[in-house]
Backbone as numpy.savetxt, mean C-alpha at the origin, in Angstrom:
# Nx Ny Nz CAx CAy CAz Cx Cy Cz
-7.74 3.68 -27.58 -6.84 2.79 -26.92 -7.87 2.12 -26.00
-7.85 1.00 -25.13 -9.03 0.66 -23.92 -8.24 -0.43 -22.85
-8.01 -0.01 -22.33 -7.13 -0.53 -21.36 -7.99 -1.63 -20.98
-7.14 -3.03 -20.69 -8.33 -3.99 -19.77 -7.37 -4.79 -18.25
-8.00 -4.87 -17.90 -7.27 -5.40 -16.48 -8.29 -6.51 -16.46
-7.47 -7.72 -16.66 -8.10 -9.06 -15.93 -8.30 -8.85 -14.38
-9.67 -9.87 -13.79 -9.96 -9.77 -13.14 -8.66 -10.05 -11.24
-7.84 -11.53 -12.70 -6.99 -12.57 -11.86 -5.95 -11.10 -10.89
-5.30 -9.76 -12.12 -4.19 -9.23 -11.90 -4.44 -7.67 -10.31
-6.13 -7.42 -10.29 -6.84 -6.80 -9.14 -7.04 -7.78 -8.05
-7.23 -9.03 -7.88 -6.89 -10.10 -7.27 -6.16 -10.39 -6.17
-5.07 -10.87 -7.36 -3.57 -10.53 -6.69 -3.00 -9.27 -5.87
-3.76 -8.09 -6.99 -2.97 -6.87 -5.90 -3.80 -6.79 -5.08
-5.58 -7.48 -4.54 -5.76 -7.55 -3.37 -5.45 -8.58 -2.00
-4.13 -9.46 -3.10 -4.00 -10.13 -2.22 -2.55 -9.45 -1.20
-1.62 -8.81 -2.29 -0.18 -8.00 -2.20 -1.11 -7.17 -0.80
-2.07 -6.49 -1.32 -2.05 -5.84 -0.46 -2.27 -6.09 1.27
-3.24 -6.82 1.32 -3.54 -7.88 2.84 -2.00 -8.54 3.53
-1.01 -9.23 2.72 0.67 -9.41 2.77 0.65 -8.16 3.43
0.76 -7.05 2.47 1.56 -6.01 3.47 0.66 -5.64 5.06
-0.83 -5.15 4.69 -1.16 -5.37 6.55 -0.58 -5.74 7.15
-0.62 -7.16 6.86 -0.42 -8.39 8.11 1.44 -8.71 8.24
2.35 -8.24 7.85 3.66 -7.76 7.41 3.93 -7.03 8.97
3.23 -5.93 7.95 3.99 -4.12 8.70 4.00 -4.60 9.58
3.34 -4.50 11.12 4.63 -5.16 12.04 5.45 -5.49 12.33
5.43 -6.43 11.77 7.11 -7.32 11.87 7.74 -6.16 11.33
7.80 -5.27 9.83 7.90 -4.76 9.65 8.74 -3.40 10.88
7.95 -3.05 11.52 7.72 -1.71 11.88 8.81 -2.53 13.46
8.82 -3.76 14.14 9.05 -3.79 14.67 10.94 -4.33 14.83
10.94 -5.28 14.04 12.08 -5.85 13.55 13.15 -5.56 12.63
12.68 -4.48 11.49 13.34 -4.14 10.56 13.98 -2.63 11.30
13.11 -1.44 11.50 13.38 -0.47 11.76 13.59 0.18 13.43
12.88 -1.10 14.08 12.91 -1.34 16.15 11.88 0.63 16.36
10.48 0.21 15.55 10.23 1.36 16.02 9.55 1.61 16.93
8.94 0.94 17.80 8.61 0.60 18.71 9.70 1.81 20.26
10.98 0.68 19.88 11.61 1.81 20.65 12.23 3.55 20.76
11.88 4.48 18.70 11.51 4.69 19.09 10.24 6.40 19.40
9.31 5.18 19.60 8.33 5.61 19.41 7.72 5.97 21.41
8.58 5.29 21.76 9.09 5.36 23.80 9.18 6.71 24.08
10.06 7.08 22.83 11.43 8.51 23.19 9.75 9.78 23.33
8.82 9.61 22.53 7.85 10.10 22.72 6.89 10.43 23.62
6.38 12.11 24.17 5.59 12.37 25.21 4.27 11.25 24.57
3.48 10.88 25.95 2.74 9.80 25.43 1.65 10.31 25.22
0.83 11.70 25.13 0.04 11.41 23.54 0.60 11.42 22.29
1.56 11.55 22.25 2.42 11.47 20.50 2.77 9.95 19.84
3.21 9.20 21.45 2.83 8.31 21.17 1.26 7.21 20.59
0.34 7.87 21.59 -0.90 7.38 20.77 -0.79 7.46 19.59
-0.79 9.54 19.04 -0.96 9.59 17.92 0.05 8.50 17.15
0.98 8.38 17.46 1.81 7.05 16.56 1.10 5.73 15.85
1.15 5.49 16.73 0.17 4.19 16.91 -0.61 3.63 15.88
-1.70 5.02 16.08 -3.08 5.72 15.05 -2.56 5.26 14.04
-1.59 6.71 13.76 -1.81 6.46 12.17 -0.89 4.61 11.45
-0.45 4.85 12.61 0.59 3.36 12.14 -1.05 2.25 12.16
-2.00 2.44 12.92 -3.58 1.36 12.38 -3.75 1.32 11.24
-3.59 3.36 10.93 -4.77 3.85 9.87 -4.20 2.77 8.49
-2.78 3.11 8.65 -2.52 2.49 7.37 -2.30 1.39 6.93
-2.05 0.60 8.59 -2.66 -1.33 8.17 -3.80 -1.66 8.27
-4.89 -0.79 8.66 -5.63 -0.98 8.47 -6.10 -0.43 6.70
-6.35 0.39 6.26 -6.13 1.14 4.62 -6.13 -0.44 4.06
-4.79 -0.62 4.05 -3.65 -1.70 2.75 -4.50 -2.94 2.81
-4.84 -3.65 4.39 -5.84 -4.85 4.72 -6.85 -4.49 3.90
-7.86 -2.88 4.03 -9.56 -2.94 3.64 -9.19 -3.06 2.20
-8.14 -2.00 1.04 -8.01 -2.05 0.36 -7.64 -3.38 -0.69
-7.17 -4.23 0.54 -7.13 -5.58 -0.33 -8.21 -6.35 -0.40
-8.93 -6.14 0.72 -10.78 -6.73 0.64 -11.34 -6.32 -0.55
-11.44 -5.42 -0.64 -12.46 -4.46 -1.41 -11.94 -5.60 -3.18
-10.52 -5.23 -3.73 -9.89 -5.91 -4.92 -10.34 -7.27 -4.59
-10.68 -8.32 -3.51 -10.82 -9.76 -3.81 -11.81 -9.47 -3.78
-13.13 -8.72 -3.16 -14.28 -9.20 -3.03 -15.08 -8.88 -3.86
-14.75 -7.84 -4.49 -15.40 -6.74 -5.93 -14.81 -6.59 -6.91
-13.79 -7.69 -7.45 -12.80 -6.94 -8.20 -13.51 -6.31 -9.72
-14.99 -6.64 -9.89 -15.57 -5.89 -11.02 -16.15 -4.64 -11.26
-15.92 -4.71 -9.60 -16.81 -3.60 -9.16 -15.96 -2.51 -9.06
-14.85 -1.90 -9.54 -13.52 -1.70 -9.27 -13.08 -1.36 -10.81
-13.96 -2.21 -11.79 -13.59 -1.58 -13.28 -14.93 -1.83 -13.93
-15.99 -1.18 -13.93 -17.58 -0.40 -13.56 -17.39 0.49 -14.29
-16.72 1.49 -14.46 -16.89 2.31 -14.96 -18.30 3.29 -14.19
-18.96 3.52 -13.29 -19.56 4.21 -12.58 -18.81 5.53 -11.24
-19.15 6.08 -11.44 -18.83 7.82 -10.04 -18.02 6.55 -9.60
-18.56 5.71 -8.33 -17.82 5.38 -7.29 -16.49 4.61 -7.40
-16.74 3.74 -8.51 -15.63 2.83 -9.19 -14.67 4.23 -9.29
-14.61 5.17 -9.63 -13.67 6.27 -10.74 -12.80 6.85 -9.18
-14.12 7.28 -8.25 -13.29 7.74 -7.23 -12.78 6.68 -6.10
-12.91 5.47 -5.93 -12.70 4.04 -5.34 -11.03 4.19 -5.55
-11.13 3.73 -7.06 -9.74 3.44 -7.83 -9.33 4.50 -8.22
-9.76 6.27 -7.80 -8.39 7.28 -8.35 -7.69 7.77 -6.24
-9.26 6.77 -5.67 -7.59 6.90 -3.77 -7.15 6.40 -4.17
-6.92 4.85 -4.26 -6.32 3.66 -4.11 -5.27 4.03 -4.80
-6.08 4.76 -6.08 -4.12 4.92 -6.96 -3.89 6.36 -6.47
-4.09 7.12 -6.09 -3.34 8.51 -4.96 -2.32 7.70 -3.46
-3.56 6.63 -3.22 -2.60 5.92 -1.92 -1.05 5.57 -2.75
-1.49 5.00 -3.28 0.12 3.89 -3.56 0.99 5.14 -4.58
0.26 5.30 -5.60 1.80 6.68 -6.00 2.09 7.45 -5.04
1.22 7.63 -4.08 1.99 8.58 -2.96 3.23 7.77 -2.13
2.42 7.09 -2.33 3.78 5.50 -1.17 5.02 5.05 -1.42
4.34 5.12 -3.07 5.52 4.74 -3.34 6.67 6.63 -4.44
6.38 7.32 -4.08 6.81 8.72 -4.33 8.06 9.11 -2.94
7.17 9.14 -1.61 7.28 8.99 -0.36 9.22 7.91 -0.85
8.53 6.28 -1.02 10.08 6.02 -0.43 10.89 6.04 -1.92
10.63 7.06 -2.58 11.93 7.12 -3.85 12.03 8.31 -2.50
11.81 9.74 -3.05 11.52 10.83 -2.11 12.75 10.84 -0.71
12.25 9.99 0.35 13.19 9.93 1.90 13.18 8.91 2.17
12.96 7.78 1.59 13.81 5.90 2.57 14.62 6.16 2.18
15.58 6.08 0.92 16.76 6.03 1.14 17.43 6.75 1.36
17.40 8.33 1.92 18.53 8.62 3.58 18.94 7.63 4.47
18.16 6.83 5.05 18.49 5.67 6.20 18.49 4.54 5.97
19.56 4.22 6.20 20.03 2.89 7.00 19.04 1.68 7.70
18.36 0.17 6.64 17.95 0.06 6.93 19.07 -1.84 7.81
18.17 -2.42 8.38 20.00 -3.71 8.44 19.94 -4.29 7.07
21.47 -4.53 7.37 21.36 -5.61 5.57 21.30 -7.06 5.97
20.74 -7.07 6.80 20.33 -8.73 6.61 19.78 -9.25 5.41
20.26 -10.71 4.49 19.67 -10.56 3.66 17.76 -10.38 4.04
17.18 -10.76 4.66 15.99 -10.91 4.37 15.34 -9.58 4.47
15.72 -8.96 4.88 15.35 -8.07 4.91 16.06 -6.13 3.50
17.42 -7.13 3.19 17.55 -6.22 2.04 16.54 -6.88 0.91
16.84 -8.04 0.60 15.24 -8.81 -0.95 14.47 -8.58 -0.27
13.42 -8.34 0.98 12.45 -7.94 1.30 11.52 -6.49 1.13
13.15 -5.58 1.56 13.27 -4.40 1.19 12.64 -3.87 -0.28
13.50 -5.04 -1.08 12.58 -5.07 -2.50 11.66 -5.87 -3.38
11.38 -6.52 -1.95 10.23 -7.60 -3.00 8.50 -6.65 -2.54
9.04 -5.44 -0.99 7.84 -4.41 -0.42 7.83 -3.52 -1.92
9.30 -2.64 -1.92 8.83 -1.84 -3.17 8.44 -2.16 -4.66
8.56 -3.82 -5.10 7.98 -3.87 -6.06 6.50 -4.09 -6.20
6.29 -4.50 -4.51 4.30 -4.40 -4.66 4.01 -3.20 -4.68
4.32 -2.07 -3.78 3.99 -0.90 -3.63 3.61 -1.16 -6.01
4.54 -0.29 -5.98 4.96 0.06 -7.65 3.44 -1.06 -7.88
3.19 -2.06 -7.81 2.78 -3.56 -8.31 0.99 -2.46 -8.57
0.49 -1.85 -7.16 -0.31 -1.75 -7.14 -0.98 -0.50 -7.06
0.15 0.82 -7.29 0.15 2.15 -8.33 0.10 1.63 -9.31
0.45 0.48 -10.37 0.34 1.06 -11.42 -1.00 0.20 -11.71
-1.94 -0.90 -11.44 -3.05 -0.70 -10.71 -3.93 -0.31 -10.94
-3.81 0.39 -9.57 -4.65 1.35 -9.81 -5.30 2.56 -10.17
-4.28 3.04 -10.50 -3.54 4.13 -11.56 -4.41 3.54 -12.77
-4.14 2.59 -13.75 -4.49 1.74 -14.86 -6.25 2.08 -14.87
-6.73 1.17 -13.83 -8.23 0.92 -13.39 -8.31 2.53 -13.49
-8.42 3.45 -12.64 -8.32 4.80 -12.01 -8.92 5.26 -14.10
-7.53 5.40 -14.54 -7.53 5.63 -16.16 -9.10 5.07 -16.68
-9.00 3.27 -16.88 -10.19 3.43 -17.58 -11.28 3.41 -16.87
-12.05 4.08 -15.80 -13.08 4.51 -15.28 -13.37 6.04 -15.74
-11.98 6.89 -16.23 -12.32 7.37 -16.56 -13.41 7.60 -17.51
-13.09 6.14 -18.22 -14.16 6.35 -19.89 -13.93 7.12 -20.43
-12.82 7.73 -20.85 -12.29 8.91 -22.40 -11.84 7.70 -23.16
């Protein structure tokens, strides 16, 4: 059985990943009040936390750009396509696993925007994990 993933699905995933990168600062600030918590850290630890936040945002944006600009290259069964889809797939599978394992223990504000937005973001994360995992399997060429 050969998996066929149309370019429009990959591009839709890319748009979604860029969306997550763009809303990431809003979510940290408005939903999690993240900056208040970060201010309680020592100065170096504050900078480390902010840097990791920027890494996440940058990766989401970069993965989105790659998906939008070169969707066919992500499924051309080359070693690079295999490596890149494996990396991106593992990133999103890890994100989904973290969401399931740890985030239910914490409360987020119950405003409808945050509640339904959380469901929407989780659906996006699962979508990304599925698309890139399927691309990785396709690129294995087995």
